[in-house]
DRENMI-519403 format. One record per atom (N, C-alpha, C, CB): x, y, z; residue in three letters. Coordinates in steps of 0.02 Angstrom, whole numbers, plus 50000, padded with zeros to 5 digits. Glycine has a CB too. Layout:
REM residues N
XYZala...
This chain:
REM residues 222
496315500752811met496215503452744met496885505152712met495765509752746met496905504552646arg497525505852610arg497405510652552arg497815499252584arg497875515352545val497865520152490val498515519452451val497765527452515val498475519052386leu499065518952343leu499145525652308leu499025513252291leu499745528352309ile499905534352270ile500455532452221ile500125540352317ile500315533052157asp500795530952107asp500755535652047asp500675523552085asp501215534852000gly501225539151942gly501935540451918gly500875545751956gly501985544451866leu502645546151839leu503095549251892leu502575550851781leu503745547851887asp504215551251930asp504175558851918asp504945548651918asp504275562651971leu504235569951969leu503515572451963leu504645572651912leu503035568051976ser502335570251974ser502085572352042ser501905564651948ser502485571452095gly502295573952161gly502035568752209gly501785579152153gly502235562552201lys501995557152245lys502175558252318lys502265550452221lys502805559652330thr503035560452400thr502705566452433thr503795561152402thr502635571852396thr502305577852424thr501585576452442thr502345583752374thr501225572952397leu500535571352410leu500465566352468leu500195568452348leu500925561652473thr500915556952529thr500925560552595thr501495552052524thr501375565552601ala501425569352663ala500785573352676ala502025574152660ala500505576452624ala499895580352632ala499305575952652ala499725584152568ala499265570052622leu498715565452639leu498785562852710leu498695559652589leu499395561352731ala499495559152800ala499265564452849ala500245557552812ala499425570752835ala499215576152880ala498455576852881ala499535582752858ala498135576152822glu497405576752818glu497065571152857glu497185576652744glu497305565052849leu496995559452883leu497105559652958leu497265552852856leu497695561852979glu497825562553051glu497375567953081glu498565564253063glu497245573253043ala496795578553067ala496085575953075ala496805584453019ala495925570553040arg495265567553045arg495245561753095arg495035564952977arg495775561153133gly495785556253187gly496025549353168gly495125555653215gly496325548553109arg496575542053088arg497315541253105arg496475541053013arg497515535053118thr498215533453126thr498495531853057thr498315527453176thr499045534953039val499325534152971val499995530652973val499395541052938val500075525952927val500715522552918val500935523852846val500665514752933val501495527252837glu501765528352769glu502235522652752glu502135535252765glu502185520152690his502545513952674his502775513952601his502095507852687his503335510552590arg503585509352522arg503785501952517arg504195513952505arg503825499452455gly504055492652445gly503495487552453gly504605490952493gly503675481352467phe503185476052474phe502765476952536phe503535469252476phe502145474752533leu501685475452589leu501825470352644leu500965474852566leu502035464352625ala502155459052674ala502735460952720ala502305452452638ala502635459852784val503165461552832val503775457252821val502905460652904val503665450752810arg504225446152798arg504165443352728arg504235440452851arg504465446752681his504465444452611his505115440752598his504375450552561his505075434252582pro505685430152576pro506155432252520pro505495423152567pro505895435752469ala506325437652413ala506565444852417ala505945436652348ala506395448452470arg506555455552474arg507315456752468arg506295458452540arg507695453152507arg508425454352507arg508735452752439arg508755450152562arg508505447352408leu508775445452343leu508605450552289leu508515438552323leu507985452952289leu507765457652239leu508115464452246leu507015458652242leu508305466252306lys508655472552316lys509335472752280lys508765473752390lys509585466852262lys510225466652227lys510155468452153lys510525459652233lys509535468552128leu509425470252058leu509385477852050leu508775466952032leu509665480651997pro509665487951986pro508975490351964pro510195489951934pro508565492552011leu507885494551995leu507855500351946leu507515496352059leu508355504651947val508365510351901val508395508051828val508955515051917val508615501951816arg508665499251748arg508045495151729arg509285495051741arg507555494851772gln506975490651759gln506635491951692gln506485491551814gln506535498251671pro506205499351607pro506585496351547pro506125506751595pro507225495051555asp507635492351500asp507815485051511asp508265496451492asp507515481851560ser507725475051577ser507125470351586ser508145475051640ser507075465351543thr506555460351552thr506685456151614thr506495455751491thr507325455151632leu507505451251691leu507265454651755leu508255450151694leu507425461051762val507225464751823val506465465151827val507545471751824val506145466651771thr505415467051770thr505095460551790thr505175469151700thr505325455051761thr505035448451775thr505155446451847thr505325443151729thr505755447651872ala505915445751941ala505475449451991ala506655447051956ala505395455951981tyr504985459752028tyr504245457952024tyr505075467252015tyr504005456551964leu503295454951957leu503135448051985leu503085455251884leu503565443151975thr503425436251996thr503655434852067thr503745431351948thr504305434852077ala504575433452143ala504415438952192ala505325432352140ala504275444952166gly504125450652209gly503385451452223gly504385456852179gly503015454052174tyr502325456352187tyr501795450852186tyr502145461552138tyr501885445652145val501405440052148val501445436752217val501535434952092val502055435452239leu502145432452305leu501905437152360leu502885430752317leu502035443552353asp501805448452402asp501045448252409asp502035455552383asp500695447652353ser499965447352355ser499725441252394ser499685447252284ser500045435552382leu499855429452418leu499975430152493leu500235423352392leu500535433152511leu500695434052582leu500215438952616leu501415436452590leu500045444352581val499605449452610val498905446852620val499595455652565val498665442652574arg497985440052579arg497895435352638arg497795436452515arg498445432852666thr498385428152722thr498465431652790thr498905422752716thr498595438152790arg498685441652853arg498085446152866arg499335445852852arg498035448352928arg497495452852947arg497575459652914arg497455453553023arg497015462852902ala497025469652876ala497275474452930ala496335471852850ala497395480752911glu497615485752959glu497075486553013glu497755492552923glu497285488153075pro496805489153129pro496305494653112pro497165490853195pro495715494353143ala495205499453131ala495485506353147ala494575497953173ala495355511053103gly495595517853113gly496295519153087gly495585519453185gly496625513953061thr497305514653034thr497275514652958thr497755508953060thr497635519352928val497675519852855val498405519052833val497385526552829val498535514352789leu499195513452761leu499225517252695leu499375505952750leu499705521852688ile499805525552626ile500425522752592ile499875533352639ile500325519652534gln500855516452498gln501115520952442gln500615509752469gln501755522552444asp502075526752394asp502375522252340asp502625531352425asp501985520852287gly502215516652232gly502125509252247gly502935518152218gly501925505352195tyr501845498252205tyr501925494752137tyr501135496552237tyr501635488952130val501715485052068val501465488752007val501355478352074val501005493352016asp500725497051960asp501265500351918asp500235502451985asp501745503551950arg502285506951914arg502765501851883arg502655511651961arg502855496151915thr503295491051886thr503015488551820thr503375485151936thr502365487351818val502035485151756val502075490751704val501305483151769val501925496851724ala501925502451678ala502625503551648ala501695508851712ala503145503051689phe503825503651663phe503985497851616phe504325503951721phe503745491851633gly503875486051591gly503545486551523gly503635479851625gly502985490051519met502655491151455met502965496951417met501915492351465met503125502351452ala503405508251420ala504115506951394ala503425514051468ala504495502951431gly505185501551410gly505235495351367gly505605500651470gly504735490951369gly504745484751332gly504385485151265gly504435479351374gly503815481851260pro503465478251314pro503775471451329pro502725477351296pro503795469651393tyr504055463251415tyr503485458551431tyr504535464051475tyr503585452151419leu503045447251426leu502735447351496leu503305440251411leu503145447851548ala502875447851616ala502405453751627ala503445448051667ala502575459451599ala502145465351606ala501495464551566ala502515471651583ala501545461551507val500945460351466val500465455751503val501145457351398val500735450451533leu500315445751570leu500005448951632leu500715439551590leu500395453251664ala500135456851723ala499555461351705ala500695460951756ala499585464551647leu499035468751624leu498415464551607leu499255472751562leu498545458451584arg497985453951567arg497615451751630arg498235447851528arg497985450651684trp497685448251746trp497905452651805trp497875440951759trp497705458851807pro497935463451860pro497695461451929pro497705470451845pro497145457651933arg496865456051999arg497265450652035arg496155453751992arg497795448152003val498265443752037val498625447552093val498785440851987val498685454052085phe499075458152132phe498625461352185phe499445463652094phe498925463252240ala498545465952297ala498185472452276ala499025467352356ala497535472952292pro497155479052276pro497195484052333pro496435477252261pro496995490152319phe496965495352370phe496255498152374phe497475501052355phe496075500752432asp495405503652440asp495325509752395asp495285505552514asp495845513852392val495865519552346val496555519752313val495715526352383val496565520152248ala497195521152211ala497185528052180ala497305515552157ala497745531452185val497805538252158val498385538352109val497925543552216val498245539752046tyr498765540351995tyr498885547751980tyr498565536451931tyr499515549651983leu499705556651973leu500045557551906leu500155558952030leu499945563451879his500275565351817his500385572851818his499855563251754his500855575151778ala500965582351768ala501245583251698ala501445585351823ala501105588851666pro501385590051599pro502145589851600pro501145596851573pro502425588451542ala503155587751537ala503515594051561ala503355586151466ala503255599851546asp503585606151567asp503615606651643asp503215612151538asp503075604651676ala503065604951749ala503565599951778ala502365603551776ala503595594051749arg504065589051775arg504785590951759arg503915582151745arg504885594251702arg505565596551685arg505805601851735arg505575599551613arg505365606151757ala505545611151807ala505725607851873ala504975616251818ala505355602651891arg505515599051953arg506165595251947arg504935594251971arg506295592651887leu506925589151874leu507515593751886leu506935586351803leu507445600051867gly507985604851874gly508195606251945gly507805611151841gly507745605051993val507915606352063val508015600052103val507365610552095val507955594252071arg508085587952106arg508835586952112arg507765581952069arg509065585452173glu509785585052186glu510115579452147glu509905584152260glu509825573552148thr510145567752115thr509645564152070thr510425562952168thr509465567052013pro509005563651967pro509335557451938pro508785568351911pro508925552251928asp509195546151898asp508965545651825asp508985539951938asp509155540151793ala509005539351722ala508255539051708ala509345533051695ala507885536151755val507155535551745val506825542351751val506855530651797val507055546551798asp506795553351804asp506875557051738asp507165557151861asp507475556651710ile507635560351649ile507235557651590ile508385559951634ile507195551151584arg506835548151527arg506095549851529arg506925540551527arg505805549951588gly505095551651594gly504935558651571gly504875550751665gly505425563151576val505335570051554val505485570851480val505785574751595val506015567751457glu506255568951388glu505925564551336glu506985568051386glu505665558751356asp505375553951309asp504615554051316asp505655546751321asp504285557851272gly503565558751277gly503175552351267gly503335563751227gly503395548151220glu503045541851207glu503095537151268glu503335538351145glu503685536951299phe503785532951359phe503305535151414phe504515533451383phe503255541651425ala502825544351477ala502085542951462ala502935551851485ala501885543751399ala501195542551380ala500995535251390ala501075544651308ala501445530651370thr501305523551380thr501255521851453thr501845519351346thr501715524551493phe501705523251565phe501025525151595phe502275527251600phe500795531251580thr500165533651608thr499575529451584thr500055540951589thr499575527651520ala499025523651493ala498995516751526ala499095522851418ala499565513751541met499575507151571met499295507251643met500285504351572met499385512851676leu499085513651742leu498325514451736leu499385519651779leu498115519551700thr497405521351700thr496975516351663thr497325528151669thr497235513351610arg496835508651571arg496925501451593arg497015509251498arg497465500151629gly497625493151647gly497605491651720gly498275491451620gly498125493651756met498205491551826met497675494551872met498885493451850met497385500151853gly496875503351895gly496235499351902gly496715510051868gly496135494351858arg495505490551859arg495405486451923arg495485485851800arg495945484751957arg495875480252015arg495715483952079arg496505476252024arg495775490552080his495675494352142his494935495852153his496075500852141his494745496752216arg494045498152232arg493825505052208arg493935497452308arg494265509952216lys494135516752192lys494765519352159lys493895521552249lys494695523252106leu495265525852070leu495175533352057leu495365522152003leu495675537252076leu495685544452063leu496305546052022leu495675548552129leu496235550651974val496795552851933val496845560451936val496715550451858val497435562951953phe497535570151961phe498115572651918phe497655571952034phe498035578451890asp498575582351861asp498835586851917asp498345586551797asp499435585451942thr499685589052001thr499895596151986thr500265585352031thr499905598051921ser500045605051905ser499415609251911ser500335605651834ser498835605951917ala498195609551919ala497895609951989ala497715606251873ala498145605952036his497865605752103his498415605852155his497415599652112his498285608952211ser498775608952266ser498755602252302ser498625614752315ser499295600352336pro499285594152375pro498715593952425pro499945593252411pro498565599652455glu498025599852505glu497345598452474glu498025606652541glu497215601252415glu496585599952380glu496515592552364glu496545604052315glu497045589652338met497015582552320met496945578252382met497645580552282met497295579952435ala497255576052497ala496545576052525ala497735578752549ala496205581752521thr495515582152545thr495065577652504thr495265589452542thr495135577852438ala494725573652394ala494845566252406ala494855575352321ala495475564452416ile495645557352428ile495365555052495ile496405556352427ile495445559052546ala495175557252612ala494425556552610ala495375562452664ala494085560952573asp493355560452566asp493165553852531asp493085566452526asp493535552152479ala493385545952442ala493515539852486ala493805545552379ala494045539952524leu494225534352566leu493745533352624leu494925535252594leu493555538752656leu493145538352716leu492405538752702leu493345543752764leu492225540052639gly491525540352621gly491175546552644gly491175534452648gly491555551852655thr491265558252677thr491105562552617thr491735561852725thr490675567452626arg490485571952572arg491055576852558arg489835575852590arg491245577352496ala491795581952478ala491575589152487ala492015580752405ala492025593252515thr491875600352523thr491915604152457thr492345603452574thr492285601352410ala492335604252343ala492425598652293ala492915609452339ala492165599452235val492235594452184val492815596352139val491575593652142val493325592052137leu493915593452097leu493825590152028leu494555590852132leu493955593851974pro493905590751908pro494505586051898pro493875596051853pro494365579651885leu494905574951872leu495075575251798leu494695567751892leu495705575051782ser495925575651713ser495675569751672ser496695576051709ser495435571051613ala495205565751568ala495805561751544ala494815568651507ala495685555251533leu496235550851514leu496585553151451leu495975543851504leu496205555151400arg496535557151338arg496945563451347arg496005558351284arg496725567851391glu497115573851405glu497765572051441glu496715578851448glu497735567151486leu498335564951521leu498835562151471leu498155559551573leu498605558051425glu499055554851379glu499365559951330glu498705549351340glu498965564851309arg499235569951264arg499745574251298arg498665574251236arg499645575551364ala500085580051400ala500745576851419ala499745582651461ala500775570151418ala501375566751442ala501975567951396ala501245559151448ala
């Protein structure tokens, strides 16, 4: 089984990944935390690493290269391999979803537009989790980040950029996943969200029902 955690930078992806791993391990699952392409041997990985990913929102070249040589190929490679062993859950911290969202928020670039038109070209996840937090909450987190990059700063200071990014996830790339959850991380603790995600993934009854933020509220808050 595979879980994707994605969303705006400074929304708490890494923190939630750790909390979800702990929750799933407590339920007897083997957890693999992962970033980057899913394919073990991706022929374009080394070449793509030479491109400045931090500039992706401002570059049609970087966006196109990652979407085509990167994630389209990754999807083909993943579909030909076996799924994770029974009882194993792969937690993916960021994937093509954010690449498309950045390509639309910073562009729009043609490759990102086409990806939104046909999102099922890319590898799906059993559960996808999109995270968001109000600008004030992300600004506070930015203040304590040791080495913020240009994308971190832009996501906080440029409200239109952040709103477009979130909309492209929830209205576009989320369509290909089997289950989709959206959380405002300023309203829920990592442990609460991890419990809800594990319940959704494993098909167990939730111990508490968490209110998921409405899409329009997410976009207004960005």
